Phi, psi and omega in degrees: 000119184289131177294136184268342181257100184290354184261346191241162175205162179303146175272111188256327186271072181224160174288355186254012184084189180286128180255128187288152165252158183277153173257105181276008182295342176289346174262296177209152187282337181189161179300333180254022181295139180304323183292328177289316178302318181292320180293324177297317178294318181293324180301316180288311185295320180291325178293318178296316180296322178296316179298316181296326183282325191243342187296129179078006186241355185294324178301318179292319180296324185290342182252003181280175182294327181249044186304312182299315181295314183293318177294324179296320178297321180293315181295320179297320178295319177298317180297319179297319177294320178299321179293318180296312179298321180294322178299315183295309184290330176297316179298313181297318181294318180290321177299317179295321180298332180296332176195091183287349180270353181281117182295332178293314178294319182298318178296316179300313180298315179297317179298317181294318177305315181296318181292321179292321177297319179297318180292314186290341177298336179280354181253352184303325185298332194297307179296322180299316181288324176300320182285350175269352178292146177293143182304317184296319180295318181292321180296319179294320182294328181287356172293336173290120185306324182298322177276327178301331175306326184267010182308312181303320180289317181296318178292327180294311184292337181289344173292340180276349187308314183297344188248006180272147184252176178298147189311314185290329176291316177301319181293320177299313178303317184294311185291324181282353179298331179295318181265358179254250185304316182301320181293319181290325174300313182295319179299317179299311183299314183290325176294313182297320179292334183272348182294146176232146187233127187269119176228117178053042178079002180252138180261118186240154172282176188293321185297307177297331178291313175300326180299329179293343176290352175248016182285143176299334182276115181298326180292325178290322177297316179296318179298320179295315180298319180291323177294319177299313181299317183298314182289319178298320179296322179297335183246015188294326180299317180293314181295326177294319180294317179299314182297315179298317184294314182290324177295320177292320178303317179293319179300320178296311180299315182297319181295316180296323184277343177093020176285136186260007178212149184299333182258002187298322180293326177292318178301318180297314180296326179280353183054045178232141182287139182304324182292333176292317178294317178302319180295319177299310182299316181296319181295317181291315181296323177295333183270357180313308185299321184271356178248273186294314181301315183292317182294314183292330174294322176294317181294320177301320178299321178298329178272003179072031183228166173272334182222157171243138173287159188300333180283352177262001187302318181253021179296145173295153182294146178294150176064022173246115182301131177263148178221157178270130181258117180292155185296324180294329175288321177300317178302311182296321181298311183291315180294326177295316179296316179297319183294324178297328179279311183203114178303326179298317180295319179295321181296321177294314181299325181298329181298330179299326178277312187293327186253012176058058175257015183233137170243111191249341188284159175264123180225151174302133177086346181294145178304135180285169176079213183205151176200163168240115182265122185288344190049245182222157182302333180282354178241235180195166180286165172229141181248132173249130174231164165235081192281129182224025165078015178257164179303321179298330178290325176296317178294325175295320176300316178298320181297308184290326175292329173300314174304312184298317178298318178302315183293322177295315183294326183278344186306321180300345175293342179094170187297334183272331186242357176287320181302133185255135174305148188304324183301319179271339181296334180275356184295306184293327180294312180290324176297320178298320176298316183295318177302315182294317179298312181298322179296317179293321183295320179299325183278353186261114181254336179292124183302320180295316179293322180295317177301316181296321180293315179298318180296318180296321181291318177300317180297319178297319180292320177297318178295328183277327186257293184298310185294322182288327176289326172298318176302316179299317179296321177299311180300317180301314181298316181295312183293322178295315180291326182295331178296338181266350181152167184294144180261143173277167176301321180297321178300312182293317180298322181294318178296320179298313182295325181296310183287328178293317178298318180297317187277323185276329174094176187288346181281349177253121177269120179271098186282161176308136184110330182290339185296343181260003186288350174295337193289343184257000183283111186291332182298326178299331183271309189279322188217080181309132176069015173301324200299330183293343179297328179296314179296318176306309183295320182294312179296322179297315182293325176303316179291319181296318182293327177297321177297318180297316181292338176281007175061042177297131184297135176071020184300314183301318180296318180292323180296312180295325176297321177299316180292321181296335182293339181055231180261020185274355181223151177285155183302327180296318180289324182291324185273343183305319180300341180262001182074026182246150181212111183292345178275353176285123182303333180279347184302313183289325178297321178297317179296317179291334179297334178295316178296315177307315181297319179295321177295321176299322178297320178295320178295322178295324178295328178292323184279334187305313181300317180294320181290330182281000000 
């Protein structure tokens, strides 16, 4: 299989064994490949032809004798174009993620973005015209099975109707996205990848520097936190400007579209009711004292202190031997956990390793963090990691493979209905983490190791639930204040410190320098208000896993069916087979109760020696 990325190769000289790089050849063999050049040309010509054939004619088609058949042909042609455009931009985006500091890749990515935007501008009319069709006419047309197949998508896009603008305004917004939001996103990514942090005379990129915050050596953790703060401060003016610009850009779009709340467009995109999100946020904030405040007070006690500095928040527990986990062991651990639950799920996950759908090594310029990119249904997902041999890296692998399995299973729904709203998109990933954690916990008999595992899981859950809701509160404050005028760096830092103090509690001391740590969170830039989806997914999975542990008959089949549905069903419909309902006020309390219970187990372990 020919490697598609001529710039990359596996990272072999690591303490974690050989780390794979991905083979993008299933998309295109190279940036200058003839098939890519041909597809770019076809994307534009076919989009123009589609516009010429259908623009201004859907109303007439919807009232004709063969309305269902003709509209179905149009939607199928549109779906094929979406798949083609998605394949091209996915390749360019993944290639760029491999090294965002490389000017050759950056130019390629920018050029492709412009060409895809130009082609897709000819398709904008389609959803707008579909949404102008009368409900009765569309309902009658969907009696034709070929069009009825697309009912979930058609009903979904009609939720956007109240917020859609006149065609030329929509086209202007679309075309200017390349020089607007897209350009600021790219500037942030390339800047973040190029930053260097000085620790003990060594210049490091952001991923290895963040990794030091989990180092057993407290002095090294402090040095990493101070290095992060120093570099972020040096670039704070730029990050403040990017944040102000994007928040204002969003305010303009929201105002034109008629959204009445800063997060309303995200709720609409997630197909989740605002009151459901409000209930989640309220439940988590009410739980701060019995979750994060309580846990960090317990952790400080383990360190023999009354308080922990912010750089110790994710420190490994004292007197617990740390070890490096090789990538092949991580692979076996995750696949083993998946296989115990469902051999089918494990077999899908195994393909990511066998067919080189994973890029795991840490390289200069590589995009930080981790993700699973679904690409398009005619291809397959790709997973990016920055693997550094810690238990959290194993859990990240389990998380991203959960996404990947979900994306593979949903792909048969097609380009229009495979994409899953963010709220449900985190379900499989968090469930994959839980499977892996439970599998490891069963095998752990040493009390000290068990305590360390439970503590690590609690910290992951706090980071997923408490921290992400704090992020959501921070974003709300920034966007609401930005509508009244530009914010200074000090304004943003103050909001950050306020929500962090509230969520982390009195046992965490936020030392000078922490006030700028908001500046590196990519979700604030790329996907405003994305973050609550993590809390949604974690609480949902806690409830879902409880159903599984109760040995509910046929759980695996129902679970896989939920993943296969992709974006074709609402969260209420997806959860009903499990007896769960996210609109139930008690739903979130039950999910948070799992975290509460794990903290209680840790507290009981503390008391056990004294009682004995």
